[in-house]
Biopython code that builds the backbone (N, CA, C, O; Angstrom):
import numpy as np
from Bio.PDB.StructureBuilder import StructureBuilder

atoms = [
    (1, "UNK", "N", (79.024, 99.229, 102.621)),
    (1, "UNK", "CA", (79.562, 97.925, 101.877)),
    (1, "UNK", "C", (79.660, 97.004, 102.680)),
    (1, "UNK", "O", (80.007, 97.170, 103.849)),
    (2, "UNK", "N", (79.321, 95.727, 102.086)),
    (2, "UNK", "CA", (79.547, 94.367, 102.929)),
    (2, "UNK", "C", (80.737, 93.712, 102.255)),
    (2, "UNK", "O", (81.244, 94.040, 101.182)),
    (3, "UNK", "N", (81.060, 92.821, 102.992)),
    (3, "UNK", "CA", (82.154, 91.997, 102.577)),
    (3, "UNK", "C", (81.764, 90.639, 102.051)),
    (3, "UNK", "O", (81.200, 89.836, 102.794)),
    (4, "UNK", "N", (82.043, 90.354, 100.792)),
    (4, "UNK", "CA", (81.663, 89.224, 100.255)),
    (4, "UNK", "C", (82.552, 88.023, 100.709)),
    (4, "UNK", "O", (83.685, 88.212, 101.153)),
    (5, "UNK", "N", (81.961, 86.692, 100.573)),
    (5, "UNK", "CA", (83.042, 85.513, 100.838)),
    (5, "UNK", "C", (83.827, 85.428, 99.789)),
    (5, "UNK", "O", (84.782, 84.673, 99.971)),
    (6, "UNK", "N", (83.756, 86.077, 98.449)),
    (6, "UNK", "CA", (84.712, 85.742, 97.629)),
    (6, "UNK", "C", (86.038, 86.821, 98.061)),
    (6, "UNK", "O", (87.197, 86.527, 97.770)),
    (7, "UNK", "N", (85.732, 87.897, 98.677)),
    (7, "UNK", "CA", (86.798, 88.679, 99.058)),
    (7, "UNK", "C", (87.547, 88.050, 100.178)),
    (7, "UNK", "O", (88.775, 88.098, 100.239)),
    (8, "UNK", "N", (86.865, 87.509, 100.989)),
    (8, "UNK", "CA", (87.526, 86.720, 102.200)),
    (8, "UNK", "C", (88.585, 85.680, 101.546)),
    (8, "UNK", "O", (89.810, 85.713, 101.656)),
    (9, "UNK", "N", (87.767, 84.724, 100.819)),
    (9, "UNK", "CA", (88.395, 83.759, 100.067)),
    (9, "UNK", "C", (89.813, 84.185, 99.357)),
    (9, "UNK", "O", (90.879, 83.602, 99.553)),
    (10, "UNK", "N", (89.649, 85.139, 98.630)),
    (10, "UNK", "CA", (90.812, 85.776, 97.845)),
    (10, "UNK", "C", (92.058, 86.247, 98.815)),
    (10, "UNK", "O", (93.254, 86.174, 98.534)),
    (11, "UNK", "N", (91.495, 86.729, 99.978)),
    (11, "UNK", "CA", (92.389, 87.253, 100.849)),
    (11, "UNK", "C", (93.135, 86.055, 101.407)),
    (11, "UNK", "O", (94.366, 86.064, 101.410)),
    (12, "UNK", "N", (92.389, 84.936, 101.921)),
    (12, "UNK", "CA", (93.022, 84.087, 102.411)),
    (12, "UNK", "C", (93.772, 82.997, 101.627)),
    (12, "UNK", "O", (94.530, 82.208, 102.193)),
    (13, "UNK", "N", (93.531, 82.980, 100.284)),
    (13, "UNK", "CA", (94.548, 82.587, 99.275)),
    (13, "UNK", "C", (95.725, 83.307, 99.167)),
    (13, "UNK", "O", (96.787, 82.729, 98.938)),
    (14, "UNK", "N", (95.654, 84.471, 99.303)),
    (14, "UNK", "CA", (96.784, 85.472, 99.211)),
    (14, "UNK", "C", (97.655, 85.221, 100.413)),
    (14, "UNK", "O", (98.878, 85.294, 100.292)),
    (15, "UNK", "N", (97.101, 84.935, 101.550)),
    (15, "UNK", "CA", (98.061, 84.645, 102.995)),
    (15, "UNK", "C", (98.541, 83.244, 102.803)),
    (15, "UNK", "O", (99.541, 82.906, 103.437)),
    (16, "UNK", "N", (97.994, 82.433, 102.055)),
    (16, "UNK", "CA", (98.518, 81.039, 102.011)),
    (16, "UNK", "C", (99.825, 81.085, 101.285)),
    (16, "UNK", "O", (100.907, 80.641, 101.670)),
    (17, "UNK", "N", (99.492, 81.798, 99.994)),
    (17, "UNK", "CA", (100.892, 81.923, 99.176)),
    (17, "UNK", "C", (101.908, 82.831, 99.677)),
    (17, "UNK", "O", (103.104, 82.583, 99.521)),
    (18, "UNK", "N", (101.464, 83.932, 100.306)),
    (18, "UNK", "CA", (102.272, 84.910, 100.924)),
    (18, "UNK", "C", (103.309, 84.137, 102.040)),
    (18, "UNK", "O", (104.488, 84.492, 102.078)),
    (19, "UNK", "N", (102.925, 83.312, 102.735)),
    (19, "UNK", "CA", (103.248, 82.589, 103.751)),
    (19, "UNK", "C", (104.463, 81.734, 103.505)),
    (19, "UNK", "O", (105.262, 81.459, 104.400)),
    (20, "UNK", "N", (104.585, 81.281, 102.127)),
    (20, "UNK", "CA", (105.732, 80.637, 101.567)),
    (20, "UNK", "C", (106.502, 81.585, 101.415)),
    (20, "UNK", "O", (107.658, 81.225, 101.638)),
    (21, "UNK", "N", (106.390, 83.031, 101.035)),
    (21, "UNK", "CA", (107.539, 84.005, 101.027)),
    (21, "UNK", "C", (108.619, 83.889, 102.079)),
    (21, "UNK", "O", (109.791, 83.784, 101.716)),
    (22, "UNK", "N", (108.265, 83.902, 103.485)),
    (22, "UNK", "CA", (109.424, 83.957, 104.364)),
    (22, "UNK", "C", (110.056, 82.561, 104.625)),
    (22, "UNK", "O", (111.142, 82.437, 105.191)),
    (23, "UNK", "N", (109.387, 81.628, 104.225)),
    (23, "UNK", "CA", (110.101, 80.121, 103.971)),
    (23, "UNK", "C", (111.335, 80.301, 103.028)),
    (23, "UNK", "O", (112.490, 80.081, 103.393)),
    (24, "UNK", "N", (111.022, 80.670, 101.937)),
    (24, "UNK", "CA", (111.917, 80.705, 100.871)),
    (24, "UNK", "C", (113.146, 81.658, 101.311)),
    (24, "UNK", "O", (114.329, 81.350, 101.168)),
    (25, "UNK", "N", (112.687, 82.831, 101.852)),
    (25, "UNK", "CA", (113.685, 83.796, 102.379)),
    (25, "UNK", "C", (114.648, 83.359, 103.609)),
    (25, "UNK", "O", (115.815, 83.732, 103.730)),
    (26, "UNK", "N", (113.977, 82.528, 104.469)),
    (26, "UNK", "CA", (114.840, 81.779, 105.398)),
    (26, "UNK", "C", (116.070, 80.869, 104.636)),
    (26, "UNK", "O", (117.243, 80.778, 104.999)),
    (27, "UNK", "N", (115.544, 80.355, 103.694)),
    (27, "UNK", "CA", (116.414, 79.493, 102.874)),
    (27, "UNK", "C", (117.330, 80.178, 102.192)),
    (27, "UNK", "O", (118.415, 79.669, 101.908)),
    (28, "UNK", "N", (116.982, 81.482, 101.831)),
    (28, "UNK", "CA", (117.962, 82.369, 101.006)),
    (28, "UNK", "C", (118.846, 83.153, 101.923)),
    (28, "UNK", "O", (119.792, 83.795, 101.467)),
    (29, "UNK", "N", (118.572, 83.122, 103.192)),
    (29, "UNK", "CA", (119.245, 83.941, 104.124)),
    (29, "UNK", "C", (120.630, 83.259, 104.480)),
    (29, "UNK", "O", (121.530, 83.900, 105.022)),
    (30, "UNK", "N", (120.743, 81.982, 104.160)),
    (30, "UNK", "CA", (121.987, 81.355, 104.399)),
    (30, "UNK", "C", (123.030, 81.823, 103.306)),
    (30, "UNK", "O", (124.225, 81.637, 103.534)),
    (31, "UNK", "N", (122.675, 82.349, 102.270)),
    (31, "UNK", "CA", (123.583, 82.417, 101.194)),
    (31, "UNK", "C", (123.678, 83.997, 100.992)),
    (31, "UNK", "O", (124.447, 84.461, 100.150)),
    (32, "UNK", "N", (122.757, 84.927, 101.907)),
    (32, "UNK", "CA", (122.481, 86.194, 101.639)),
    (32, "UNK", "C", (123.620, 87.109, 102.250)),
    (32, "UNK", "O", (124.066, 86.799, 103.355)),
    (33, "UNK", "N", (124.065, 88.109, 101.654)),
    (33, "UNK", "CA", (125.339, 88.913, 102.170)),
    (33, "UNK", "C", (125.207, 90.229, 101.706)),
    (33, "UNK", "O", (124.752, 90.511, 100.598)),
    (34, "UNK", "N", (125.644, 91.129, 102.636)),
    (34, "UNK", "CA", (125.339, 92.687, 102.524)),
    (34, "UNK", "C", (126.772, 93.272, 102.534)),
    (34, "UNK", "O", (126.918, 94.494, 102.505)),
    (35, "UNK", "N", (127.800, 92.463, 102.574)),
    (35, "UNK", "CA", (129.251, 92.630, 102.594)),
    (35, "UNK", "C", (129.607, 93.300, 101.083)),
    (35, "UNK", "O", (129.649, 92.704, 100.007)),
    (36, "UNK", "N", (129.824, 94.583, 101.322)),
    (36, "UNK", "CA", (130.094, 95.255, 100.023)),
    (36, "UNK", "C", (131.207, 94.835, 99.154)),
    (36, "UNK", "O", (131.281, 95.120, 97.959)),
    (37, "UNK", "N", (132.079, 94.133, 99.824)),
    (37, "UNK", "CA", (133.452, 93.672, 99.139)),
    (37, "UNK", "C", (133.043, 92.593, 98.424)),
    (37, "UNK", "O", (133.378, 92.571, 97.240)),
    (38, "UNK", "N", (132.249, 91.480, 98.957)),
    (38, "UNK", "CA", (131.792, 90.410, 98.080)),
    (38, "UNK", "C", (130.875, 90.716, 96.989)),
    (38, "UNK", "O", (130.918, 90.059, 95.948)),
    (39, "UNK", "N", (129.850, 91.896, 97.199)),
    (39, "UNK", "CA", (129.143, 92.432, 96.244)),
    (39, "UNK", "C", (129.656, 92.928, 94.917)),
    (39, "UNK", "O", (129.158, 92.729, 93.809)),
    (40, "UNK", "N", (131.048, 93.803, 95.313)),
    (40, "UNK", "CA", (131.710, 94.344, 94.290)),
    (40, "UNK", "C", (132.513, 93.470, 93.501)),
    (40, "UNK", "O", (132.728, 93.745, 92.320)),
    (41, "UNK", "N", (133.081, 92.217, 94.154)),
    (41, "UNK", "CA", (133.879, 91.298, 93.560)),
    (41, "UNK", "C", (132.800, 90.559, 92.497)),
    (41, "UNK", "O", (133.159, 90.334, 91.341)),
    (42, "UNK", "N", (131.576, 90.231, 92.926)),
    (42, "UNK", "CA", (130.710, 89.474, 92.095)),
    (42, "UNK", "C", (129.189, 90.080, 92.363)),
    (42, "UNK", "O", (128.434, 89.678, 93.248)),
    (43, "UNK", "N", (128.945, 90.984, 91.545)),
    (43, "UNK", "CA", (127.364, 91.663, 91.841)),
    (43, "UNK", "C", (126.264, 90.698, 91.429)),
    (43, "UNK", "O", (125.112, 90.871, 91.826)),
    (44, "UNK", "N", (126.508, 89.966, 90.858)),
    (44, "UNK", "CA", (125.350, 88.870, 90.288)),
    (44, "UNK", "C", (125.121, 88.126, 91.590)),
    (44, "UNK", "O", (123.982, 87.682, 91.738)),
    (45, "UNK", "N", (126.168, 87.869, 92.747)),
    (45, "UNK", "CA", (125.653, 87.100, 93.749)),
    (45, "UNK", "C", (124.281, 87.442, 94.595)),
    (45, "UNK", "O", (123.879, 86.634, 95.432)),
    (46, "UNK", "N", (123.743, 88.387, 94.401)),
    (46, "UNK", "CA", (122.303, 88.651, 94.842)),
    (46, "UNK", "C", (121.515, 88.103, 94.058)),
    (46, "UNK", "O", (120.557, 87.486, 94.524)),
    (47, "UNK", "N", (121.707, 88.183, 92.745)),
    (47, "UNK", "CA", (120.752, 87.373, 91.703)),
    (47, "UNK", "C", (120.826, 85.970, 91.581)),
    (47, "UNK", "O", (120.084, 85.326, 90.840)),
    (48, "UNK", "N", (121.811, 85.426, 92.380)),
    (48, "UNK", "CA", (122.050, 83.998, 92.361)),
    (48, "UNK", "C", (121.348, 83.336, 93.437)),
    (48, "UNK", "O", (121.185, 82.116, 93.464)),
    (49, "UNK", "N", (120.944, 84.112, 94.300)),
    (49, "UNK", "CA", (120.164, 83.746, 95.598)),
    (49, "UNK", "C", (118.680, 83.414, 95.170)),
    (49, "UNK", "O", (117.807, 84.262, 95.348)),
    (50, "UNK", "N", (118.381, 82.164, 94.596)),
    (50, "UNK", "CA", (117.114, 81.812, 93.920)),
    (50, "UNK", "C", (116.075, 81.791, 95.015)),
    (50, "UNK", "O", (114.938, 82.202, 94.782)),
    (51, "UNK", "N", (116.423, 81.325, 96.207)),
    (51, "UNK", "CA", (115.387, 81.017, 97.288)),
    (51, "UNK", "C", (114.857, 82.429, 97.720)),
    (51, "UNK", "O", (113.664, 82.658, 97.919)),
    (52, "UNK", "N", (115.871, 83.357, 97.845)),
    (52, "UNK", "CA", (115.337, 84.951, 97.945)),
    (52, "UNK", "C", (114.546, 85.521, 97.139)),
    (52, "UNK", "O", (113.639, 86.244, 97.550)),
    (53, "UNK", "N", (114.728, 85.322, 96.040)),
    (53, "UNK", "CA", (114.144, 85.804, 94.893)),
    (53, "UNK", "C", (112.570, 85.165, 94.844)),
    (53, "UNK", "O", (111.535, 85.792, 94.619)),
    (54, "UNK", "N", (112.706, 83.893, 95.093)),
    (54, "UNK", "CA", (111.409, 83.221, 94.955)),
    (54, "UNK", "C", (110.480, 83.767, 96.184)),
    (54, "UNK", "O", (109.273, 83.960, 96.036)),
    (55, "UNK", "N", (111.121, 83.978, 97.327)),
    (55, "UNK", "CA", (110.516, 84.528, 98.441)),
    (55, "UNK", "C", (110.002, 85.790, 98.086)),
    (55, "UNK", "O", (108.806, 85.967, 98.320)),
    (56, "UNK", "N", (110.609, 86.657, 97.600)),
    (56, "UNK", "CA", (110.004, 88.037, 97.183)),
    (56, "UNK", "C", (109.084, 88.016, 96.086)),
    (56, "UNK", "O", (108.236, 88.905, 96.011)),
    (57, "UNK", "N", (109.149, 87.118, 95.235)),
    (57, "UNK", "CA", (108.206, 86.850, 94.256)),
    (57, "UNK", "C", (106.663, 86.359, 94.737)),
    (57, "UNK", "O", (105.629, 86.756, 94.201)),
    (58, "UNK", "N", (106.732, 85.411, 95.862)),
    (58, "UNK", "CA", (105.613, 85.004, 96.271)),
    (58, "UNK", "C", (104.766, 86.187, 97.213)),
    (58, "UNK", "O", (103.551, 86.338, 97.339)),
    (59, "UNK", "N", (105.821, 86.900, 97.773)),
    (59, "UNK", "CA", (105.099, 88.128, 98.488)),
    (59, "UNK", "C", (104.439, 88.975, 97.578)),
    (59, "UNK", "O", (103.433, 89.579, 97.950)),
    (60, "UNK", "N", (104.938, 89.115, 96.267)),
    (60, "UNK", "CA", (104.343, 90.141, 95.319)),
    (60, "UNK", "C", (102.982, 89.405, 94.668)),
    (60, "UNK", "O", (101.890, 89.959, 94.544)),
    (61, "UNK", "N", (103.294, 88.062, 94.292)),
    (61, "UNK", "CA", (102.040, 87.432, 93.808)),
    (61, "UNK", "C", (100.806, 87.322, 94.843)),
    (61, "UNK", "O", (99.629, 87.419, 94.496)),
    (62, "UNK", "N", (101.210, 87.125, 96.053)),
    (62, "UNK", "CA", (100.080, 87.062, 97.039)),
    (62, "UNK", "C", (99.628, 88.312, 97.279)),
    (62, "UNK", "O", (98.628, 88.381, 97.993)),
    (63, "UNK", "N", (100.150, 89.439, 96.826)),
    (63, "UNK", "CA", (99.540, 90.740, 96.815)),
    (63, "UNK", "C", (98.347, 91.061, 95.915)),
    (63, "UNK", "O", (97.408, 91.781, 96.256)),
    (64, "UNK", "N", (98.480, 90.435, 94.693)),
    (64, "UNK", "CA", (97.611, 90.210, 93.856)),
    (64, "UNK", "C", (96.337, 89.809, 94.224)),
    (64, "UNK", "O", (95.326, 90.458, 93.955)),
    (65, "UNK", "N", (96.353, 88.709, 94.861)),
    (65, "UNK", "CA", (94.977, 88.008, 95.425)),
    (65, "UNK", "C", (94.406, 89.108, 96.507)),
    (65, "UNK", "O", (93.203, 89.365, 96.559)),
    (66, "UNK", "N", (95.457, 89.788, 97.440)),
    (66, "UNK", "CA", (95.051, 90.621, 98.446)),
    (66, "UNK", "C", (94.286, 91.875, 97.633)),
    (66, "UNK", "O", (93.192, 92.233, 98.068)),
    (67, "UNK", "N", (94.762, 92.439, 96.641)),
    (67, "UNK", "CA", (94.174, 93.576, 96.137)),
    (67, "UNK", "C", (93.100, 93.153, 95.224)),
    (67, "UNK", "O", (92.318, 94.016, 94.824)),
    (68, "UNK", "N", (92.967, 91.945, 94.850)),
    (68, "UNK", "CA", (91.671, 91.562, 94.156)),
    (68, "UNK", "C", (90.433, 91.281, 95.202)),
    (68, "UNK", "O", (89.252, 91.559, 94.997)),
    (69, "UNK", "N", (90.931, 90.727, 96.248)),
    (69, "UNK", "CA", (89.987, 90.724, 97.361)),
    (69, "UNK", "C", (89.502, 91.946, 97.876)),
    (69, "UNK", "O", (88.344, 92.057, 98.279)),
    (70, "UNK", "N", (90.265, 92.806, 97.885)),
    (70, "UNK", "CA", (89.746, 94.233, 98.442)),
    (70, "UNK", "C", (88.529, 94.924, 97.523)),
    (70, "UNK", "O", (87.826, 95.859, 97.905)),
    (71, "UNK", "N", (88.451, 94.342, 96.396)),
    (71, "UNK", "CA", (87.313, 94.984, 95.512)),
    (71, "UNK", "C", (85.969, 94.243, 96.000)),
    (71, "UNK", "O", (84.876, 94.569, 95.537)),
    (72, "UNK", "N", (86.095, 93.353, 96.844)),
    (72, "UNK", "CA", (84.914, 92.568, 97.139)),
    (72, "UNK", "C", (84.592, 92.710, 98.814)),
    (72, "UNK", "O", (84.097, 91.764, 99.426)),
    (73, "UNK", "N", (84.881, 93.820, 99.386)),
    (73, "UNK", "CA", (84.626, 94.058, 100.804)),
    (73, "UNK", "C", (85.422, 95.406, 101.458)),
    (73, "UNK", "O", (86.016, 96.283, 100.832)),
    (74, "UNK", "N", (85.260, 95.295, 102.765)),
    (74, "UNK", "CA", (85.521, 96.309, 103.705)),
    (74, "UNK", "C", (86.957, 96.211, 103.970)),
    (74, "UNK", "O", (87.243, 95.048, 104.254)),
    (75, "UNK", "N", (88.026, 97.040, 103.986)),
    (75, "UNK", "CA", (89.357, 96.853, 104.356)),
    (75, "UNK", "C", (89.281, 96.718, 105.928)),
    (75, "UNK", "O", (90.191, 96.039, 106.403)),
    (76, "UNK", "N", (88.486, 97.170, 106.711)),
    (76, "UNK", "CA", (88.319, 96.972, 108.238)),
    (76, "UNK", "C", (88.115, 95.318, 108.475)),
    (76, "UNK", "O", (88.331, 94.748, 109.544)),
    (77, "UNK", "N", (87.737, 94.797, 107.465)),
    (77, "UNK", "CA", (87.196, 93.262, 107.720)),
    (77, "UNK", "C", (88.384, 92.335, 107.143)),
    (77, "UNK", "O", (88.770, 91.317, 107.716)),
    (78, "UNK", "N", (88.907, 92.820, 105.941)),
    (78, "UNK", "CA", (89.751, 91.889, 104.996)),
    (78, "UNK", "C", (91.106, 92.232, 105.395)),
    (78, "UNK", "O", (91.895, 91.328, 105.120)),
    (79, "UNK", "N", (91.695, 93.364, 106.020)),
    (79, "UNK", "CA", (93.018, 93.409, 106.265)),
    (79, "UNK", "C", (93.495, 92.629, 107.581)),
    (79, "UNK", "O", (94.615, 92.129, 107.680)),
    (80, "UNK", "N", (92.464, 92.581, 108.631)),
    (80, "UNK", "CA", (92.991, 91.843, 109.695)),
    (80, "UNK", "C", (92.999, 90.207, 109.264)),
    (80, "UNK", "O", (93.614, 89.438, 110.003)),
    (81, "UNK", "N", (92.418, 89.758, 108.246)),
    (81, "UNK", "CA", (92.237, 88.499, 107.968)),
    (81, "UNK", "C", (93.804, 88.109, 107.270)),
    (81, "UNK", "O", (93.959, 86.943, 106.907)),
    (82, "UNK", "N", (94.837, 88.995, 107.107)),
    (82, "UNK", "CA", (95.876, 88.775, 106.640)),
    (82, "UNK", "C", (96.925, 88.437, 107.813)),
    (82, "UNK", "O", (98.123, 88.314, 107.561)),
    (83, "UNK", "N", (96.492, 88.318, 108.884)),
    (83, "UNK", "CA", (97.068, 87.741, 110.194)),
    (83, "UNK", "C", (97.230, 86.415, 110.163)),
    (83, "UNK", "O", (98.113, 85.803, 110.764)),
    (84, "UNK", "N", (96.247, 85.867, 109.351)),
    (84, "UNK", "CA", (96.430, 84.306, 109.200)),
    (84, "UNK", "C", (97.667, 83.827, 108.615)),
    (84, "UNK", "O", (98.084, 82.671, 108.686)),
    (85, "UNK", "N", (98.281, 84.911, 107.969)),
    (85, "UNK", "CA", (99.796, 84.473, 107.191)),
    (85, "UNK", "C", (100.743, 84.020, 108.335)),
    (85, "UNK", "O", (101.758, 83.351, 108.146)),
    (86, "UNK", "N", (100.306, 84.454, 109.533)),
    (86, "UNK", "CA", (101.459, 83.913, 110.465)),
    (86, "UNK", "C", (101.241, 82.500, 110.783)),
    (86, "UNK", "O", (102.156, 81.691, 110.940)),
    (87, "UNK", "N", (99.747, 82.188, 110.889)),
    (87, "UNK", "CA", (99.502, 80.728, 111.113)),
    (87, "UNK", "C", (100.199, 79.654, 110.010)),
    (87, "UNK", "O", (100.820, 78.628, 110.288)),
    (88, "UNK", "N", (99.887, 80.237, 108.600)),
    (88, "UNK", "CA", (100.345, 79.534, 107.588)),
    (88, "UNK", "C", (101.820, 79.334, 107.700)),
    (88, "UNK", "O", (102.384, 78.259, 107.493)),
    (89, "UNK", "N", (102.471, 80.579, 108.083)),
    (89, "UNK", "CA", (104.063, 80.270, 108.090)),
    (89, "UNK", "C", (104.419, 79.403, 109.273)),
    (89, "UNK", "O", (105.318, 78.575, 109.123)),
    (90, "UNK", "N", (103.816, 79.510, 110.410)),
    (90, "UNK", "CA", (104.211, 78.480, 111.505)),
    (90, "UNK", "C", (103.929, 77.139, 110.720)),
    (90, "UNK", "O", (104.848, 76.322, 110.661)),
    (91, "UNK", "N", (102.748, 76.860, 110.125)),
    (91, "UNK", "CA", (102.592, 75.413, 109.588)),
    (91, "UNK", "C", (103.488, 75.094, 108.478)),
    (91, "UNK", "O", (103.846, 73.927, 108.317)),
    (92, "UNK", "N", (103.906, 76.078, 107.654)),
    (92, "UNK", "CA", (104.934, 75.593, 106.620)),
    (92, "UNK", "C", (106.389, 75.490, 107.118)),
    (92, "UNK", "O", (107.288, 74.814, 106.621)),
    (93, "UNK", "N", (106.438, 76.201, 108.074)),
    (93, "UNK", "CA", (107.954, 75.991, 108.695)),
    (93, "UNK", "C", (108.048, 74.741, 109.246)),
    (93, "UNK", "O", (109.109, 74.132, 109.105)),
    (94, "UNK", "N", (106.944, 74.132, 109.980)),
    (94, "UNK", "CA", (107.088, 72.751, 110.415)),
    (94, "UNK", "C", (107.307, 71.814, 109.293)),
    (94, "UNK", "O", (108.062, 70.855, 109.455)),
    (95, "UNK", "N", (106.694, 72.021, 108.144)),
    (95, "UNK", "CA", (106.767, 70.947, 107.189)),
    (95, "UNK", "C", (108.045, 71.270, 106.342)),
    (95, "UNK", "O", (108.831, 70.349, 106.116)),
    (96, "UNK", "N", (108.287, 72.487, 105.878)),
    (96, "UNK", "CA", (109.481, 72.817, 104.923)),
    (96, "UNK", "C", (110.826, 72.953, 105.830)),
    (96, "UNK", "O", (111.855, 72.584, 105.264)),
    (97, "UNK", "N", (110.926, 73.321, 106.850)),
    (97, "UNK", "CA", (112.034, 73.635, 107.556)),
    (97, "UNK", "C", (112.446, 72.897, 108.920)),
    (97, "UNK", "O", (113.477, 73.072, 109.568)),
    (98, "UNK", "N", (111.377, 72.024, 109.193)),
    (98, "UNK", "CA", (111.426, 71.067, 110.218)),
    (98, "UNK", "C", (111.788, 71.766, 111.661)),
    (98, "UNK", "O", (112.580, 71.344, 112.502)),
    (99, "UNK", "N", (110.937, 73.025, 111.712)),
    (99, "UNK", "CA", (110.791, 73.665, 113.047)),
    (99, "UNK", "C", (109.998, 72.960, 113.824)),
    (99, "UNK", "O", (109.425, 71.995, 113.318)),
    (100, "UNK", "N", (109.795, 73.259, 115.149)),
    (100, "UNK", "CA", (109.052, 72.656, 116.166)),
    (100, "UNK", "C", (107.858, 73.681, 116.561)),
    (100, "UNK", "O", (108.048, 74.897, 116.606)),
    (101, "UNK", "N", (106.711, 73.122, 116.821)),
    (101, "UNK", "CA", (105.768, 73.994, 117.637)),
    (101, "UNK", "C", (105.581, 73.518, 118.830)),
    (101, "UNK", "O", (105.500, 72.324, 119.120)),
    (102, "UNK", "N", (105.501, 74.517, 119.619)),
    (102, "UNK", "CA", (105.375, 74.332, 121.265)),
    (102, "UNK", "C", (103.768, 74.932, 121.643)),
    (102, "UNK", "O", (102.908, 75.348, 120.867)),
    (103, "UNK", "N", (103.742, 74.817, 122.938)),
    (103, "UNK", "CA", (102.385, 75.307, 123.436)),
    (103, "UNK", "C", (102.181, 76.576, 123.136)),
    (103, "UNK", "O", (101.183, 76.912, 122.498)),
    (104, "UNK", "N", (103.066, 77.419, 123.538)),
    (104, "UNK", "CA", (103.112, 78.880, 123.324)),
    (104, "UNK", "C", (102.641, 79.175, 121.814)),
    (104, "UNK", "O", (101.527, 79.686, 121.694)),
    (105, "UNK", "N", (103.304, 78.931, 120.773)),
    (105, "UNK", "CA", (102.960, 78.882, 119.537)),
    (105, "UNK", "C", (101.501, 78.548, 119.161)),
    (105, "UNK", "O", (100.824, 79.339, 118.504)),
    (106, "UNK", "N", (100.994, 77.265, 119.624)),
    (106, "UNK", "CA", (99.752, 76.933, 119.436)),
    (106, "UNK", "C", (98.659, 77.604, 119.968)),
    (106, "UNK", "O", (97.592, 77.686, 119.361)),
    (107, "UNK", "N", (98.911, 78.228, 121.376)),
    (107, "UNK", "CA", (98.129, 79.280, 122.002)),
    (107, "UNK", "C", (98.001, 80.485, 121.116)),
    (107, "UNK", "O", (96.882, 80.963, 120.933)),
    (108, "UNK", "N", (99.171, 81.069, 120.492)),
    (108, "UNK", "CA", (99.271, 82.029, 119.644)),
    (108, "UNK", "C", (98.454, 82.045, 118.488)),
    (108, "UNK", "O", (97.852, 83.058, 118.132)),
    (109, "UNK", "N", (98.407, 80.906, 117.854)),
    (109, "UNK", "CA", (97.548, 80.556, 116.746)),
    (109, "UNK", "C", (96.184, 80.599, 116.905)),
    (109, "UNK", "O", (95.430, 81.126, 116.088)),
    (110, "UNK", "N", (95.795, 80.002, 118.050)),
    (110, "UNK", "CA", (94.309, 80.103, 118.683)),
    (110, "UNK", "C", (93.761, 81.495, 118.773)),
    (110, "UNK", "O", (92.647, 81.745, 118.313)),
    (111, "UNK", "N", (94.602, 82.534, 119.425)),
    (111, "UNK", "CA", (94.419, 83.893, 119.604)),
    (111, "UNK", "C", (94.092, 84.416, 118.130)),
    (111, "UNK", "O", (93.053, 85.057, 117.978)),
    (112, "UNK", "N", (94.893, 84.184, 117.081)),
    (112, "UNK", "CA", (94.606, 84.895, 116.068)),
    (112, "UNK", "C", (93.569, 84.286, 115.367)),
    (112, "UNK", "O", (92.935, 85.093, 114.687)),
    (113, "UNK", "N", (93.201, 83.192, 115.305)),
    (113, "UNK", "CA", (91.913, 82.593, 114.734)),
    (113, "UNK", "C", (90.934, 83.171, 115.509)),
    (113, "UNK", "O", (89.961, 83.511, 114.836)),
    (114, "UNK", "N", (90.838, 83.423, 116.790)),
    (114, "UNK", "CA", (89.624, 83.950, 117.437)),
    (114, "UNK", "C", (89.437, 85.424, 116.916)),
    (114, "UNK", "O", (88.354, 85.847, 116.514)),
    (115, "UNK", "N", (90.489, 86.096, 116.957)),
    (115, "UNK", "CA", (90.508, 87.653, 116.570)),
    (115, "UNK", "C", (89.972, 87.700, 115.036)),
    (115, "UNK", "O", (89.331, 88.699, 114.709)),
    (116, "UNK", "N", (90.189, 86.718, 114.117)),
    (116, "UNK", "CA", (89.788, 86.809, 112.773)),
    (116, "UNK", "C", (88.214, 86.289, 112.724)),
    (116, "UNK", "O", (87.387, 86.740, 111.931)),
    (117, "UNK", "N", (87.999, 85.464, 113.517)),
    (117, "UNK", "CA", (86.464, 85.047, 113.673)),
    (117, "UNK", "C", (85.569, 86.365, 114.132)),
    (117, "UNK", "O", (84.466, 86.676, 113.682)),
    (118, "UNK", "N", (86.249, 86.978, 115.034)),
    (118, "UNK", "CA", (85.476, 87.998, 115.631)),
    (118, "UNK", "C", (85.301, 89.172, 114.782)),
    (118, "UNK", "O", (84.247, 89.795, 114.648)),
    (119, "UNK", "N", (86.490, 89.439, 114.184)),
    (119, "UNK", "CA", (86.203, 90.488, 113.023)),
    (119, "UNK", "C", (85.384, 90.087, 112.030)),
    (119, "UNK", "O", (84.547, 90.880, 111.600)),
    (120, "UNK", "N", (85.486, 88.839, 111.525)),
    (120, "UNK", "CA", (84.610, 88.205, 110.583)),
    (120, "UNK", "C", (83.215, 88.337, 110.747)),
    (120, "UNK", "O", (82.419, 88.582, 109.841)),
    (121, "UNK", "N", (82.892, 88.127, 112.193)),
    (121, "UNK", "CA", (81.511, 88.205, 112.447)),
    (121, "UNK", "C", (80.684, 89.509, 112.258)),
    (121, "UNK", "O", (79.461, 89.587, 112.138)),
    (122, "UNK", "N", (81.642, 90.567, 112.254)),
    (122, "UNK", "CA", (81.199, 91.922, 111.996)),
    (122, "UNK", "C", (81.142, 92.298, 110.367)),
    (122, "UNK", "O", (81.018, 93.482, 110.055)),
    (123, "UNK", "N", (81.229, 91.339, 109.409)),
    (123, "UNK", "CA", (81.414, 91.659, 108.088)),
    (123, "UNK", "C", (80.104, 92.195, 107.406)),
    (123, "UNK", "O", (80.077, 92.976, 106.455)),
    (124, "UNK", "N", (78.927, 91.598, 108.107)),
    (124, "UNK", "CA", (77.716, 91.952, 107.302)),
    (124, "UNK", "C", (77.041, 93.376, 107.569)),
    (124, "UNK", "O", (76.043, 93.714, 106.932)),
]
sb = StructureBuilder()
sb.init_structure("model")
sb.init_model(0)
sb.init_chain("A")
sb.init_seg("    ")
for serial, (resi, resn, name, xyz) in enumerate(atoms, 1):
    if name == "N":
        sb.init_residue(resn, " ", resi, " ")
    sb.init_atom(name, np.array(xyz, "f"), 0.0, 1.0, " ", f" {name:<3s}", serial, name[0])
structure = sb.get_structure()
């Protein structure tokens, strides 16, 4: 089986959407509690953490594109592409969380891209 560009595109779309999940979860972490006393007093406290719920939903939504993409290629090619999620997460965090990128992070992104390209070359 070869891997179609459609499969690669669907997985990449899934990574773009899935990378927003940790952004919302980070925002939701500020209100997150596992304190049993607080949960017993107000069980809905978990359901009122909209950012955490949105983050989980984005993870699930991205999985739809990943599974759809798997129909169009080899797992050994498509699964490593999911590492692009780390790149999107770094870029989203600079825009939406005002986090800073440094040289080490950029070098890490370059290594991830190199790895994805090398694996992608073997897709035929």
